N, C-alpha and C positions, 0 to 999 in steps of 0.2 A: 324399372318401374313397376309399381306390383300389380299382377296378375289377378282380376278376383275370380276366387275361386266357387263357385255356387254350389249350395246344398242339394241336394238329392231331389227333394220336394221341387228345385227351380229346375233340376236339368233337363223332364219334360219340355219345359217349356225355351228351355233354351236351345233345346233342338229344333223347335220351331220360330229358329228368330226371326228367319226369313222367309218368304216367299220362294226367294232362289235357293232354299237350304233343302228344297225338296224335289224330289225325281224317284223314276225308276233304279237307279245306277245308286241312289241313297239310302233303300234299304225300304223303300216304299210304292204305291202301285201309286203314280199323281193321277188316273181316272180315278182314283178312288177319295182320293185325298179333298177335303169342304176346302175349297175355292170359291173367290168371288171374282166376278171380272167386271163388274161396273165399276168404273173411275171413281174415287175417293171426291167428296170435298173439298175444296179448296180448304188450306190451314187457315186462321182467324189475322192470322199475323203474314202480311206478305210485302212488308216496306219495298223491296225490290227482291232481284235475283241473281244472286251470286255469277261471277262469269268463272267460266273454265278457267280463264289466264288466271291463276292464282301463280301467286309466289312461290316458288318450290324451291327456294334455300334456305329460309327461314321462316317461319311462322309464329303470329303470338296467339298464346291461348289461354281465357277467361276461364277458371277457376273458381267456385262457390261452394259455401258451407250449407247456404239457406236457401231459399225459393229464390228463384232469378224473375221478377218483374219487365215483360218485353212490351216495347212499346213499338206504336206504326213511323213513328218518327222523335229524333232528338227534341228534350225539353216538353217530350206530350204527358199530360196529367194525368192519364188512365189509361193502364197496362192495358193492352190488348188481350195478352195473356201470361199467363203465369207457370212456369217452368219447376216442377219438382226439385228438390236439392241432387236427389240420384235418380238414375235410372232406372225401369223395369226390374232389370238384375243386379241394383244396387252400387251402380258405378258412379263414380263423382260427379256431379254436373261438371262437363267439359264445353265449351263454345268457342268456335274457329273464330277470332274475328279477322274481319274483312275491312276495318276503315276504324281508325281513332279520330277522333274528335273532340278531342278533350276530357268532359266530362261524361262525353258518352261516348260509343261503343258499337260499333253497326259488328253484327256477328251472325254468321251462317247456324239456321236453327235445326234442327232434326225432325221435323213435321212434312208433312204434307203442304202445297205441291216441292217437287224436289227444289234443290236451290231456293228458298222461300231465306230472308233474313228478316233480322228485327234490329231494333234498336235497345240498349241496357246501358244502367247508371252504370260508372266506374266504379261508385264506394260498393266495396265489401266484395269486391275482386280482385282474384289475386291473379296478376299477369305473369305469365311463363312463356319463355322464349324456348321451341324446339326446331330444331336442324330438322325433321328426319320429313316425308315426303311418300307418297306412291303414287305410281302412274298404271295405270292397267289400260294394255290397247288389246279391244274386243276384237278385232279382227286378226290383230297377228296371234291373241290369245295367250298374253305375256304380262308379267307386272315385275315390274322395276323399284325397288327401294332405292332411295336416294337418302345420301347424307350430304346437307348442306349444298344443294347442287346437283352432286357428284351421283352417279349410278354406282352400287357397291354390291345390287344381287339383281338378277333378272331371272324368270323361272318361268317355264310352259304352268297355262292354268287353264280351268276348265271356267268356259262361261256360262251365261244363259240359251235357250234354243232360241229359234226362230221367233217363238210363239210367245214365248215367256223370255224376250231377251234382258241381259244385264243393263240398267240403265245407265246413259252417259251422263256425264257433269262432275260440276266439282263438289267432293262430301267431304266428313272428316268421321274419325273413326270416334265412338260414343261411348262403347264395351268392350272388354281384353275381359274375355271370360275361358276359362281352366273346365274345361265339361268333367275332368276325372277320369275320362272312357277314352283311351288314347285309338283302342281298334275298335270304336264306334263310325257311325255315320261321317259325325264331323270333325272326328279326330280330336286330339287332347286341345286342341288352342282354336277359339272364333274370337273373331272381332264385328262387332257389330258395326254397322256406319251408320250416317244418317240419312242416306237414299234409300228410297220406296218404289219397289217396282211400279212399271206404270201398266201394266198389265193384271196385276191380283192385287185386291185391297185385305184379302183374308187369305191364311195359308194356315191351317193347322192352329188354330186359335190365335196366330198372330196376326199384324198389321201391315204383313208384306215389306217388312222390313229386310232391308237386302245385308249380305257380312262377306267377309272372307272367311275361310273354311279351313281345316284340315280333309281328310277324306279316306274310308275306307276302299276305295276301288279307283287306287292309282290309276287304272287302266284308263277311268278319263279323263284324265289330264290333258288338256292340248286339245280339248273335244268339245260343242255346244251343246250342254246336255243336262243343265242346271235347270231352276225356274229362275235363273237372276242372280244369284249368289256367287262368288271366286272360290274354288276349291283352291288352293295348292298341297304342295306335296306336303308331307309331318316334317321333314329338317326345315323347309319354308317357314312354314307356319311356327317353327321354333323358335327358329331366327325372329319372323318378327316380333313374339313376343317377348323377346329377349333387349327387342331395341325398338320398336314403337308405341308409344305414349300416346293418354288420351287428347283428342283433339288433332291428331298428323291430320295433314289433309292428305284425301285420295282422290285423284282427276283420274275421272274411266272416259277412253274416249273409244 
């Protein structure tokens, strides 16, 4: 799976990938970071909320080359919203399928509120089956990579603080980024998730998106120190980059 190498102009934006990507251990003073703690308004598409009990041995991902019209219900005449063909960082649009109703697919959406789903037409979408899944246990502070439902890697991780916890729920990978800076605060590789912080709606110009990424402070691993992101050791970030696909389900408990 190709990792999106972000240009220098987007590097700073990538480092503000998520509300959870900040903190003193990330090289910045959280007290001076521009954050907003007022809850965000619900997204316009909220046909249902995805269950955390997602299938973790095989998943279907819908890929689109053009814009994706999202409807509140199958057979709708007017879309509730339209997703651009790529993410903010230029990744191809990938949506995790949660139900297949023939001509219509129910998909998990990378919008607020967390767990929002919508309906899309099957026409024009490329469907792929992937075997990978990620499970994060915030209490144990571990991340487990699954392949066809079987654990192939478990690692300690850093998670959000009690004030800005890592949001729990069922999500998926929307971006795979190569920061180009192995020694930077986010390490060489970062993975944007469909999750958003429950406590921060803005951080350093971002919209509170949560991600999985490396760190330049290995001593933070195993602790609750971030604004909600999940920090992993550098070798694990490399392994995830080699293995994980866009659309891979991520369950945080």
